[in-house]
C-alpha positions in Angstrom: -34.7 72.6 -50.4 -37.3 72.1 -53.1 -40.8 73.9 -53.1 -42.6 70.8 -51.6 -40.3 70.3 -48.6 -40.8 73.9 -48.1 -44.7 73.7 -48.2 -44.5 70.7 -45.9 -42.5 72.7 -43.2 -44.6 75.6 -43.2 -47.7 73.5 -43.1 -46.2 71.4 -40.3 -46.1 74.7 -38.0 -49.5 75.8 -38.9 -51.1 72.4 -38.0 -54.0 70.3 -39.8 -57.8 70.2 -39.3 -58.5 70.8 -35.4 -54.7 70.7 -34.5 -54.0 74.0 -35.5 -50.5 74.8 -34.0 -50.3 78.4 -34.5 -52.2 81.3 -36.4 -49.6 83.6 -37.0 -46.0 82.5 -38.7 -43.1 84.8 -39.0 -40.3 83.8 -41.0 -37.0 86.0 -41.3 -34.9 85.6 -44.5 -31.6 88.1 -44.5 -30.2 86.2 -47.2 -33.5 86.6 -49.2 -32.7 82.8 -50.2 -36.2 82.2 -50.8 -38.1 85.5 -52.1 -38.8 84.1 -55.4 -40.3 81.0 -53.6 -42.7 83.0 -51.9 -45.2 83.6 -54.8 -44.8 80.1 -55.8 -46.0 78.6 -52.1 -49.7 76.9 -52.2 -50.8 77.1 -48.5 -54.6 76.5 -48.2 -56.2 78.7 -45.8 -53.2 80.5 -45.2 -52.6 84.1 -46.5 -49.1 84.8 -47.3 -47.8 88.3 -46.9 -44.4 89.5 -48.4 -43.8 92.2 -46.2 -41.2 94.0 -48.6 -42.5 97.5 -48.3 -46.2 96.8 -46.9 -46.6 98.9 -43.8 -46.1 97.1 -40.6 -49.5 99.0 -39.0 -51.7 98.4 -42.2 -50.6 95.0 -41.5 -51.4 94.9 -37.7 -55.0 96.2 -38.5 -55.8 93.3 -40.9 -54.3 90.5 -38.8 -55.8 91.8 -35.5 -59.2 93.5 -36.2 -60.0 92.7 -39.7 -59.2 89.1 -40.2 -58.8 87.9 -36.6 -59.7 84.6 -37.7 -57.2 84.0 -40.5 -54.1 82.3 -40.3 -51.4 84.5 -41.9 -47.3 83.6 -43.0 -45.6 86.8 -42.8 -42.2 86.7 -44.6 -39.4 89.3 -44.2 -36.6 90.1 -46.4 -34.4 90.8 -43.5 -32.9 89.9 -40.3 -35.0 89.6 -37.0 -35.0 93.4 -35.6 -33.8 94.0 -32.1 -37.0 93.9 -29.5 -36.7 97.9 -29.3 -37.0 98.2 -32.6 -39.5 95.5 -33.6 -42.9 97.1 -34.1 -44.8 93.6 -34.4 -43.1 92.5 -31.1 -46.4 92.2 -29.2 -48.0 90.1 -32.1 -44.7 88.2 -32.1 -44.5 87.0 -28.7 -47.7 85.4 -29.2 -46.7 83.4 -32.8 -44.6 81.3 -34.0 -41.4 81.6 -36.2 -40.1 79.9 -39.0 -36.8 78.9 -39.8 -36.2 77.5 -43.4 -32.5 76.3 -43.1 -32.1 72.6 -43.2 -30.8 72.6 -39.3 -34.0 74.2 -38.5 -36.1 71.9 -40.9 -34.4 68.9 -38.8 -35.5 70.5 -35.3 -39.0 70.8 -36.7 -39.0 67.4 -37.9 -37.8 65.9 -34.4 -40.4 68.5 -33.0 -37.8 70.3 -30.9 -38.9 73.9 -30.1 -35.1 75.3 -29.5 -34.3 76.8 -32.5 -31.1 78.3 -30.7 -29.9 74.6 -31.4 -29.6 75.1 -35.1 -25.8 75.9 -34.7 -25.2 73.1 -32.9 -27.1 70.8 -34.9 -24.9 71.9 -37.7 -21.8 70.7 -35.8 -23.6 67.2 -35.8 -24.2 67.3 -39.6 -22.3 63.9 -39.7 -24.7 62.2 -37.6 -27.8 63.4 -39.4 -26.8 62.6 -42.6 -28.5 59.2 -42.1 -32.2 58.9 -41.9 -32.1 55.9 -39.6 -30.1 57.5 -36.9 -32.6 60.6 -37.4 -36.0 58.1 -37.1 -34.4 56.2 -33.9 -33.4 59.6 -32.2 -37.3 60.8 -32.6 -38.1 57.8 -29.8 -36.0 60.1 -27.4 -36.4 63.4 -28.0 -38.5 66.3 -26.3 -39.1 69.6 -27.2 -37.1 71.2 -24.3 -33.7 69.7 -25.6 -30.6 72.0 -24.9 -27.0 70.7 -26.3 -26.4 68.6 -23.3 -29.6 66.6 -23.2 -29.4 66.3 -27.2 -26.0 65.3 -26.8 -26.9 62.7 -24.5 -29.5 60.8 -27.0 -27.4 61.3 -29.8 -24.6 59.6 -28.1 -27.3 56.9 -27.3 -28.1 56.0 -30.7 -24.6 55.6 -31.9 -23.9 53.2 -29.0 -27.3 51.1 -29.7 -28.2 51.6 -26.0 -31.8 50.6 -24.4 -32.5 54.2 -23.4 -31.7 57.7 -23.5 -30.0 57.6 -19.9 -26.6 57.8 -20.0 -26.3 54.9 -17.7 -27.5 52.9 -20.3 -25.2 54.3 -23.1 -22.4 53.2 -20.6 -23.6 49.7 -20.3 -23.5 49.5 -24.1 -20.5 51.0 -23.9 -18.6 48.6 -21.3 -20.2 45.5 -23.3 -18.1 46.6 -26.1 -15.4 47.5 -24.3 -15.3 43.9 -22.8 -15.8 42.0 -26.0 -13.1 44.3 -27.5 -10.5 42.7 -25.2 -11.7 39.2 -25.5 -11.2 39.6 -29.1 -8.2 41.4 -28.9 -9.6 43.6 -31.8 -8.0 46.9 -30.2 -10.2 49.7 -29.4 -13.6 49.5 -28.7 -16.1 49.9 -32.5 -18.3 51.9 -30.5 -15.8 54.6 -29.0 -14.6 54.7 -32.7 -18.0 55.8 -33.6 -18.1 58.1 -31.2 -14.8 59.8 -32.3 -16.0 60.0 -35.9 -19.4 61.8 -34.8 -17.5 64.1 -32.2 -19.6 62.8 -29.3 -16.5 61.5 -27.3 -16.5 64.5 -25.4 -20.1 64.3 -24.6 -19.4 61.2 -23.2 -16.7 62.3 -20.9 -18.8 65.5 -19.8 -21.7 63.3 -18.8 -19.6 60.7 -16.8 -17.9 63.8 -14.9 -21.7 65.0 -14.2 -22.9 61.7 -13.1 -20.1 59.8 -11.4 -17.6 62.7 -10.7 -15.1 60.9 -13.2 -13.0 64.1 -14.1 -9.2 63.1 -15.3 -6.8 65.0 -17.7 -6.8 61.8 -19.9 -10.3 60.1 -19.9 -10.5 56.5 -21.3 -12.7 53.7 -21.1 -9.9 51.5 -19.5 -9.3 54.0 -16.7 -13.4 54.5 -16.1 -13.9 50.9 -15.7 -10.8 50.7 -13.5 -12.4 53.4 -11.3 -15.8 51.8 -11.3 -14.3 48.6 -9.7 -12.0 50.1 -7.3 -14.4 52.6 -5.9 -17.0 49.9 -5.5 -14.7 48.1 -3.5 -13.3 50.5 -1.3 -16.7 51.7 -0.5 -17.6 48.4 0.5 -14.7 47.2 2.7 -15.4 47.3 6.1 -12.4 48.7 8.1 -8.9 47.3 7.4 -6.4 48.5 4.9 -7.9 49.8 1.7 -5.5 53.1 1.1 -3.8 50.9 -1.9 -7.5 51.9 -3.8 -7.4 55.7 -3.0 -5.5 56.5 -6.6 -8.6 55.1 -8.6 -11.6 56.0 -6.4 -14.1 58.7 -7.7 -13.5 62.1 -5.8 -16.9 62.9 -4.5 -19.5 60.9 -2.2 -22.2 61.3 -4.9 -20.2 59.9 -7.6 -19.1 57.5 -5.3 -22.5 56.4 -4.4 -23.7 56.8 -7.7 -21.2 54.4 -9.1 -21.9 51.7 -6.4 -25.3 51.9 -7.5 -24.7 51.7 -11.2 -22.2 48.4 -10.5 -24.9 46.6 -8.9 -27.4 47.3 -11.7 -24.6 46.0 -13.8 -24.8 42.9 -12.3 -28.4 42.6 -11.9 -28.8 43.0 -15.8 -29.6 40.0 -17.9 -28.0 41.5 -21.0 -24.7 43.0 -19.3 -24.0 41.2 -16.4 -21.7 38.7 -18.2 -19.3 41.7 -19.4 -19.2 43.0 -15.9 -17.8 39.4 -14.9 -14.8 39.1 -17.6 -14.1 42.8 -16.9 -14.0 41.9 -13.3 -11.7 38.6 -14.0 -9.3 41.0 -15.8 -9.1 43.7 -13.2 -9.0 41.0 -10.2 -5.6 39.9 -11.8 -4.1 43.1 -12.5 -5.1 44.4 -9.2 -4.1 41.2 -7.1 -7.1 41.5 -5.2 -6.9 37.8 -4.1 -3.4 38.7 -2.5 -4.9 42.0 -1.1 -8.3 40.3 0.3 -5.7 37.8 2.8 -5.4 40.9 5.2 -9.3 40.9 5.8 -11.5 39.3 7.8 -14.6 37.8 6.1 -17.2 40.3 8.0 -15.0 43.1 6.4 -15.7 41.9 3.0 -19.1 41.2 3.6 -20.7 43.8 1.5 -17.8 43.5 -1.6 -19.7 41.9 -4.6 -17.6 43.2 -7.5 -14.7 40.1 -7.8 -15.2 36.8 -7.7 -11.7 36.6 -5.7 -13.4 38.7 -3.2 -16.0 35.5 -2.9 -13.7 33.0 -2.7 -11.6 35.4 0.0 -14.5 35.3 2.3 -15.1 31.6 2.0 -11.3 30.6 2.6 -11.6 33.1 5.6 -14.6 31.1 6.7 -13.3 27.6 6.2 -9.9 29.0 8.0 -12.4 30.2 10.9 -14.3 26.7 11.2 -11.2 24.6 11.1 -9.0 26.5 13.3 -10.9 25.6 16.1 -12.2 29.1 16.5 -14.6 28.9 19.2 -15.1 32.7 18.6 -17.3 32.2 15.8 -20.6 34.1 16.3 -23.3 32.1 15.1 -25.6 35.5 14.4 -22.7 37.0 12.8 -22.2 33.7 10.6 -25.6 33.3 9.8 -26.2 36.9 8.7 -22.8 36.8 6.4 -24.2 33.9 4.5 -27.8 35.4 4.2 -25.9 38.1 2.4 -23.8 36.4 0.2 -26.4 33.9 -0.9 -28.1 36.9 -2.1 -25.0 38.3 -4.1 -24.2 38.3 -7.7 -21.5 35.1 -7.8 -23.8 32.9 -5.8 -27.1 33.7 -7.9 -24.7 33.4 -11.4 -22.5 30.6 -10.0 -24.7 27.9 -8.3 -21.5 26.3 -6.9 -21.2 29.4 -4.6 -24.3 29.0 -3.4 -23.6 25.2 -2.8 -20.5 26.2 -0.7 -22.3 28.4 1.5 -25.0 25.9 2.3 -22.0 23.2 3.0 -20.9 25.8 5.3 -23.8 26.2 7.0 -24.4 22.8 7.7 -20.4 22.4 8.8 -21.0 25.2 11.1 -24.0 23.5 12.7 -22.0 20.2 13.2 -19.3 22.1 15.0 -22.0 24.1 17.3 -23.6 20.6 17.9 -20.2 19.6 18.6 -19.9 22.3 21.3 -22.8 21.4 22.9 -21.9 17.8 23.6 -18.2 18.2 24.1 -18.2 16.0 26.8 -19.6 13.0 24.8 -23.2 11.6 25.1 -24.4 11.0 28.5 -28.2 9.5 29.0 -29.4 7.4 31.9 -31.4 4.8 29.7 -31.9 3.4 26.0 -35.3 5.4 26.0 -34.0 8.9 27.0 -31.2 8.1 24.5 -33.4 7.2 21.8 -35.9 10.2 22.4 -32.8 12.3 22.5 -31.7 11.3 18.9 -35.3 11.8 17.6 -35.1 15.2 19.0 -31.9 16.6 18.5 -28.9 14.2 17.8 -30.2 13.2 14.2 -29.1 16.9 13.5 -25.6 15.7 13.3 -26.4 13.1 10.6 -28.6 15.4 8.9 -26.1 18.0 8.8 -23.5 15.8 7.9 -25.6 14.5 4.8 -26.3 18.1 3.9 -22.8 19.3 4.0 -22.0 16.1 1.9 -24.5 17.0 -0.6 -23.4 20.7 -1.3 -19.7 19.5 -1.2 -19.9 17.0 -4.0 -21.9 19.5 -5.7 -18.6 21.9 -5.4 -16.5 18.9 -6.4 -18.5 18.1 -9.4 -17.2 21.9 -10.3 -13.9 20.7 -10.3 -13.3 23.4 -6.9 -11.1 22.3 -4.2 -11.9 25.4 -1.9 -13.9 22.8 0.8 -11.2 20.3 0.7 -9.6 21.4 4.2 -13.1 21.6 5.8 -14.2 18.2 4.3 -11.2 16.4 6.1 -12.2 18.3 9.3 -15.9 17.5 9.1 -15.1 13.8 8.3 -12.9 13.8 11.6 -15.7 15.0 13.5 -18.5 13.0 12.3 -16.6 9.8 11.9 -13.8 10.0 14.3 -15.7 12.0 17.2 -19.5 11.5 16.6 -19.9 7.9 15.3 -17.7 6.6 18.4 -18.9 8.9 21.1 -22.4 7.8 20.1 -21.6 4.0 19.6 -19.8 4.0 22.9 -22.9 5.4 24.7 -25.2 3.7 22.9 -23.6 0.1 23.7 -23.1 0.9 27.1 -26.8 1.4 27.6 -27.7 -1.8 25.5 -25.4 -3.7 27.9 -26.6 -2.3 30.9 -30.3 -3.0 30.2 -29.4 -6.1 28.2 -31.8 -4.6 25.7 -31.1 -7.1 22.7 -32.7 -9.4 24.8 -35.7 -7.1 25.6 -36.0 -5.4 22.4 -38.8 -3.0 23.7 -38.9 0.3 25.3 -41.7 2.1 27.4 -43.5 4.4 25.4 -41.7 3.6 22.1 -43.7 1.8 19.3 -42.2 -1.5 17.9 -41.9 -1.4 14.0 -43.4 -5.2 14.0 -46.7 -3.5 16.1 -47.1 -0.8 12.7 -50.0 -2.3 11.1 -52.0 -2.5 14.4 -50.8 0.3 15.9 -50.5 3.0 13.2 -52.9 1.6 10.3 -55.7 -0.5 12.2 -56.4 2.2 14.5 -56.5 4.9 12.6 -59.1 3.4 10.3 -61.0 2.6 13.6 -60.8 5.9 15.0 -60.9 8.3 12.0 -63.4 8.8 9.0 -60.7 7.6 6.3 -62.1 5.6 4.0 -58.6 3.8 3.5 -55.3 4.3 4.5 -52.2 4.9 2.2 -48.9 3.6 3.4 -45.5 4.2 1.4 -43.1 2.7 2.5 -39.3 4.2 1.4 -36.6 1.7 1.8 -33.8 2.8 3.7 -35.4 6.3 4.3 -33.5 7.3 7.4 -35.2 9.3 10.5 -33.3 12.5 9.6 -34.0 12.5 6.1 -37.9 11.9 7.1 -37.3 15.0 9.2 -36.2 16.8 6.0 -39.3 15.5 4.1 -41.6 16.7 7.2 -40.3 20.5 6.1 -41.1 19.9 2.9 -44.7 18.7 3.4 -45.4 21.2 5.7 -44.2 24.0 3.4 -47.3 22.9 1.3 -50.6 25.0 2.3 -53.3 21.9 2.0 -50.9 19.3 3.8 -50.5 18.7 7.5 -47.1 16.4 8.6 -46.4 15.0 11.6 -43.0 13.1 12.2 -42.7 10.3 14.9 -40.7 7.0 14.8 -40.7 3.2 15.9 -38.0 1.4 17.2 -37.1 -1.3 14.2 -36.4 -4.9 14.2 -32.9 -6.3 14.4 -31.3 -7.1 12.0 -32.0 -3.8 10.3 -32.4 -5.2 7.0 -35.0 -5.2 4.0 -36.6 -8.5 4.4 -37.4 -8.5 7.9 -38.4 -4.9 8.1 -40.6 -5.0 5.3 -42.4 -7.5 6.6 -42.9 -6.1 10.2 -44.7 -3.7 8.6 -47.7 -6.1 7.0 -50.2 -6.9 8.8 -49.5 -10.2 10.5 -50.4 -12.8 13.5 -46.9 -14.3 12.9 -43.6 -13.6 11.4 -41.4 -16.9 10.7 -38.3 -17.8 9.0 -37.9 -20.4 6.2 -34.7 -21.3 4.6 -35.3 -21.6 0.8 -32.6 -22.6 -1.7 -30.1 -21.4 1.0 -31.7 -18.3 1.6 -33.6 -17.1 4.9 -37.2 -15.9 3.7 -39.4 -14.1 6.2 -43.0 -15.8 6.0 -46.1 -13.5 7.3 -48.6 -16.0 8.6 -46.8 -18.7 6.3 -46.9 -16.6 3.3 -43.5 -15.4 1.8 -43.2 -11.6 2.0 -40.4 -11.5 -0.5 -41.1 -9.2 -3.4 -44.3 -7.2 -4.5 -46.3 -9.8 -5.8 -46.2 -11.9 -2.4 -47.2 -8.5 -0.4 -49.8 -8.2 -2.7 -51.3 -11.4 -1.6 -50.4 -11.2 2.1 -52.2 -7.2 2.0 -55.2 -8.8 -0.2 -56.4 -10.6 3.4 -57.1 -7.2 5.0 -58.8 -5.8 1.7 -55.3 -4.2 0.8 -53.4 -3.5 -2.3 -49.5 -3.3 -3.3 -48.3 -1.5 -5.7 -44.7 0.2 -6.5 -44.1 3.9 -6.8 -43.2 3.8 -10.4 -46.5 2.0 -11.4 -48.5 4.4 -9.6 -46.9 7.3 -10.9 -47.7 5.7 -14.2 -51.6 5.3 -13.5 -54.1 8.2 -15.1 -56.3 9.1 -12.6 -59.1 6.9 -13.5 -56.5 4.1 -13.2 -55.9 5.0 -10.0 -59.4 5.5 -8.4 -60.3 2.4 -10.3 -57.3 0.4 -8.5 -57.8 1.9 -5.0 -61.5 2.0 -4.9 -62.5 -1.3 -3.1 -58.9 -1.0 -0.8 -58.9 -0.1 2.8 -55.2 0.0 2.4 -52.5 0.8 -0.2 -48.9 -0.1 0.6 -47.2 2.0 -2.0 -43.3 0.6 -2.3 -40.6 3.2 -3.1 -37.2 2.2 -3.7 -34.3 5.0 -4.5 -31.9 5.4 -1.5 -31.4 1.3 -1.0 -31.5 0.1 -4.4 -28.6 2.8 -5.5 -26.6 3.4 -2.6 -26.5 -0.3 -1.0 -23.8 -1.0 -3.7 -20.5 0.0 -4.4 -21.0 1.8 -7.6 -23.8 4.0 -5.9 -22.5 4.2 -2.3 -20.3 7.7 -2.9 -23.7 9.1 -4.4 -25.8 8.7 -0.9 -26.3 12.6 -0.4 -27.6 13.0 -3.8 -29.7 10.0 -3.8 -31.0 11.2 -0.6 -31.9 14.7 -2.2 -33.7 13.0 -5.0 -35.5 10.6 -2.8 -37.0 13.6 -1.1 -38.3 14.9 -4.2 -39.8 11.9 -5.4 -41.5 11.2 -2.2 -42.9 14.9 -2.3 -44.6 14.2 -5.4 -45.5 10.8 -4.8 -47.2 12.0 -1.6 -49.0 14.7 -3.7 -49.8 12.4 -6.3 -51.8 10.3 -3.6 -53.4 13.2 -2.2 -54.5 14.8 -5.4 -55.3 12.2 -7.7 -56.3 9.5 -5.5 -58.2 11.5 -2.9 -56.0 10.3 -0.1 -57.1 11.8 3.4 -54.0 10.0 5.3 -51.1 9.0 4.2 -48.3 7.2 6.1 -44.6 7.5 5.1 -42.0 4.8 6.8 -39.3 2.7 6.3 -38.0 -0.9 6.5 -34.7 0.5 8.4 -32.5 3.3 8.1 -28.8 3.3 7.5 -24.9 4.4 8.4 -22.8 6.6 5.9 -19.6 8.2 5.8 -17.8 9.7 2.9 -14.5 8.8 3.9 -13.2 5.1 3.4 -13.1 2.8 6.2 -9.9 1.3 7.5 -8.7 -2.0 8.7 -9.7 -0.5 12.3 -13.5 -0.3 11.2 -13.5 -4.0 10.6 -14.6 -6.3 13.4 -12.8 -9.8 12.9 -14.4 -13.0 13.3 -12.3 -15.6 14.8 -13.7 -18.5 12.7 -16.3 -18.3 10.1 -19.5 -18.8 12.1 -21.3 -22.3 11.6 -25.0 -22.5 10.8 -24.7 -18.8 9.1 -27.3 -18.4 6.4 -26.8 -15.2 5.4 -23.7 -12.6 6.0 -23.6 -9.1 5.2 -21.3 -6.3 6.4 -23.4 -5.4 9.3 -25.1 -8.8 10.2 -25.2 -12.3 10.2 -28.2 -14.4 10.1 -28.1 -18.6 11.2 -29.0 -20.7 13.7 -27.1 -22.0 16.9 -24.2 -19.0 16.4 -21.3 -18.8 18.5 -21.1 -15.9 21.2 -18.1 -13.6 21.5 -17.4 -10.4 23.0 -16.4 -8.6 19.7 -20.1 -8.5 18.4 -23.7 -8.6 19.6 -25.8 -11.8 19.6 -29.6 -12.0 19.5 -32.5 -13.7 18.6 -35.3 -12.7 16.2 -37.8 -13.6 18.2 -36.7 -11.2 20.9 -36.3 -8.1 18.2 -39.1 -9.2 15.9 -41.7 -11.2 18.0 -40.8 -13.8 15.6 -41.9 -17.6 15.8 -38.3 -18.8 14.7 -35.2 -19.8 16.5 -33.3 -17.9 13.8 -30.4 -15.9 15.5 -28.3 -12.7 14.7 -24.8 -11.3 15.1 -24.4 -8.0 14.8 -20.7 -5.9 15.0 -20.7 -3.7 18.0 -20.8 0.2 17.1 -20.1 1.1 13.4 -17.9 -1.8 12.7 -18.2 -3.8 9.9 -17.9 -7.4 9.3 -16.5 -7.4 5.9 -16.0 -4.2 3.3 -16.9 -6.5 0.3 -19.2 -4.7 -2.3 -18.4 -1.5 -0.6 -18.7 -0.4 3.2 -19.6 3.6 3.2 -23.5 2.7 3.2 -24.7 -0.1 5.3 -27.6 -1.2 7.3 -28.5 -4.4 9.3 -27.0 -3.1 13.0 -28.4 -1.8 16.1 -27.2 1.8 15.9 -29.4 4.6 16.3 -29.1 5.6 12.5 -30.4 1.9 11.3 -33.2 1.2 14.2 -35.0 4.7 14.4 -37.4 4.2 12.2 -39.4 7.3 11.1 -43.3 7.3 10.8 -44.6 10.3 8.9 -48.3 10.8 9.1 -49.6 13.5 6.5 -53.4 14.4 6.5 -55.2 16.8 4.0 -56.6 19.8 5.7 -59.8 21.6 5.3 -59.9 25.3 4.0 -60.4 26.5 7.7 -57.6 24.6 9.0 -55.3 25.3 6.4 -55.6 28.7 7.0 -55.1 28.3 10.8 -51.5 26.5 9.8 -50.5 28.2 7.3 -47.2 29.8 8.1 -46.5 33.3 7.5 -43.9 35.4 6.3 -41.8 37.0 9.3 -42.2 40.6 10.1 -39.6 43.2 9.6 -39.4 46.6 11.0 -37.0 49.4 10.7 -34.8 49.6 13.8 -34.6 53.0 14.6 -37.1 56.1 13.6 -37.0 58.6 12.3 -34.9 57.2 9.4 -32.2 60.0 8.6 -29.3 59.5 6.1 -26.3 61.7 6.4 -23.9 60.1 3.7 -24.5 59.4 0.3 -23.6 55.6 1.1 -25.5 55.2 4.4 -27.0 52.0 6.6 -30.3 51.6 7.8 -30.9 48.7 9.9 -33.8 45.9 10.3 -35.4 43.5 12.8 -36.7 40.6 11.8 -39.4 40.4 14.4 -40.4 36.6 14.2 -37.8 33.8 14.4 -38.1 31.4 11.0 -39.4 28.2 12.1 -42.7 25.6 12.9 -44.6 29.1 12.4 -43.0 31.5 10.2 -41.6 31.4 6.6 -38.3 33.4 5.5 -39.0 37.0 3.9 -36.9 38.4 1.0 -37.2 42.3 0.7 -35.9 44.9 -1.9 -35.1 48.3 -0.3 -34.7 51.4 -2.0 -35.6 55.1 -1.5 -38.0 57.3 -3.7 -38.4 61.1 -3.7 -41.9 62.9 -3.9 -42.7 62.2 -7.7 -42.1 58.6 -6.6 -38.8 58.5 -8.8 -35.7 56.3 -7.7 -33.3 57.8 -5.6 -30.8 55.0 -4.4 -29.9 51.7 -5.2 -32.0 48.8 -4.6 -30.8 46.7 -1.8 -31.8 42.8 -1.4 -32.1 41.7 2.2 -33.1 38.3 3.3 -34.8 38.0 6.5 -34.1 34.5 7.5 -32.7 34.2 10.8 -33.7 31.3 12.9 -32.1 32.7 16.2 -34.5 33.1 19.1 -32.8 36.2 20.4 -33.9 39.3 18.4 -30.9 41.1 18.8 -29.3 38.3 16.4 -32.0 38.9 13.8 -30.9 42.2 12.6 -30.0 42.8 8.7 -28.5 46.2 7.6 -29.0 47.7 4.2 -25.9 49.8 2.7 -28.2 52.7 0.7 -26.4 54.4 -2.3 -28.1 57.8 -3.0 -27.9 58.3 -6.8 -26.9 61.9 -7.8 -26.4 64.7 -5.3 -29.3 67.0 -5.3 -31.0 66.0 -2.3 -33.1 68.5 -0.1 -33.2 68.0 3.6 -36.7 69.5 3.9 -38.1 67.5 0.8 -40.1 64.4 1.5 -38.3 61.1 0.5 -39.5 57.3 1.6 -37.8 54.3 2.1 -39.7 51.4 0.4 -39.6 47.6 1.7 -40.8 46.1 -1.2 -41.6 41.9 -1.8 -39.2 40.6 -3.7 -41.2 37.8 -4.8 -44.5 39.7 -5.4 -43.3 43.1 -6.1 -45.8 44.5 -3.8 -45.2 47.0 -1.2 -44.5 45.5 2.3 -43.9 48.9 4.3 -42.7 52.3 3.7 -40.9 54.7 6.1 -40.6 58.4 5.9 -36.6 59.6 5.3 -34.7 62.7 5.9 -32.0 63.3 3.7 -29.5 65.9 4.9 -26.2 66.0 3.6 -23.1 67.8 4.2 -21.7 69.7 1.7 -18.9 67.6 0.3 -17.1 68.3 -3.1 -13.6 67.2 -1.9 -12.5 63.8 -1.4 -13.0 63.6 2.2 
């Protein structure tokens, strides 16, 4: 060590300027290695005393009485005396000591006061040979290190951990281990580095203390195995799990810490992929898929480490649903789905979320099936029509949503829903559509409804402008009304759109319906929605055209002409979405009525190439309509918007068979248009195999045009596709939605704004007696018209607000009206083993979205003394 380094080390101990660390510095040099250098020291404002042969009492007098403000360096060319023989002991106790060996200088450089670590530093010379590693270490060390804590930080530097915490070092090691397995490169490079710097033992010691990992031949592979097995063993509810025992960590605290660590590993954006790759390897090695067949889905509800478990749960739920198992508990089923949707595999693999959403709708279909086990029985067409708008539409909605999510899964190559898909198709097409059509047909016949296409209290589509538009213009302060006509927007889709709109803070949406015209096809339905006194048919170039007060209604330009008569405007949704704010305001400023034509569903699905995409197209339509409504309100200053349709549609995923076809005994003479669900013409023949009616009855048209409709859900032909059809008299086709959206004032919006559901602990006081324990919560309100779901992170902190457990995420999303069915459980995993039953702990409920505290409860942690396995 040269004289410059020596002076810098001494100066650092004294400090500089106002930051003077000490006044008296003792330096014992038994080897007298620096005796010659003492005279060369140049230390301003420091008196350097070589204590060779100098009187101790004279020096004490000088230091304490003669020069009480002077800084002294006292150099002793011998070893530090024992306390009983040290005449300087009283002064030395309030002074500092200087060490001039390399280890001591390094400790000084690191700011560590524990000179007892000099020997330990010498053992780690290979690590400290790198200035880069020393510089990195400075970020982690504190002045009160011991051998164990210092080794943990050396370990963190070697493995390039994000922090000095042992768990971060373990994550870095596991990443490197996973990569070494993927590349088949042999032992982990980081483990080789730990061996090189003799830190491997520090790693095993740390894992033993933190995770209770204690084995004769420790290895990273064995530790990983025990982590995964411990978590699975801890999370299986009941059933056989003893096959995991040999690989389960031994103490309750170690197991709880391991389970909490695994959850954090999966939640880490940087390391989750390596969890998944190791999980896949171990799942195969441990034969997880085969083992899980012994367990019910509910027994695996908390298991999150293996993708094979996720698949086993899904297979179990599919089996429950398809096995005519009437014992499926709806609350239990909903709770299980809620937990799984927040799990790692659903959040990282979107196809699993889609599967669970498909299961949710499949379960709803089967529940509805049980509600109407004897079919559909109503005393009038009106009663059945109203039943459809109130509850029966849910069959169609759940079927569409099931297929939407199932098709998402199928696009990923998954076959896991194949069995359920067949069951749902059978339920919907073979039972629901059949029973619905039979019941509806019976009522239509009994009431001769096709000859009197009206129902008391039900609005007719051909009265839309008079009753829905003009009346609102008269009775409200609205300057103008915007009407969005979405081709083939079925009632059940409009119901979902209503929920979406009502989720917006400033909007209020109310859904009603109107009885659509027959045949339920685009040209007639569009004409019926326009302002008119009369509708007529005219055959032009062999095609029937609907005239509105003598004007053709076909196409956007003709509709513009018709609407100009009432100071109105017609525009396509695509064109409107391209308008700038000023363009839009200029276009509508003088209009009382603006009709906006949206065509997504019919344009794509009413073709053979697009019919299989119907569920996804409906989703696109909902998104487009939401954006269109927002654009009209926010940019065109609309205060009232009506959304309606020309007709609905029938749809099934399964290809149709010959039995689904209505055979015509002869080609109808006088027919001018023949489609799958209707035939238009004059002087059409009557037959018991199909319906016959007059457009004058169904649409109040001044025309002799007649129509033929296949009964029920039959088709006249399958040409050009037959899965997506409309034109007939089924409720799905003729129950036309009318969605009224208005803008709320701030006060109204505040009153109608949905609140998040309330959540309270189920039992107080809260006491944990196990390292992994359950806390139950009650959702105080059902999700629905007034309340939205709430997602909470649940965890425990100590009196210093330090995290003492895992973070558990719970989704309070139950729509059940029975409070006992709205419970959720959090499995709390305590981290560590030092818990005082008299200390203050708090259970925190934190909003997952805003990260603000929702609720706090006092908690007592009273663990039995457990060091053994049981």
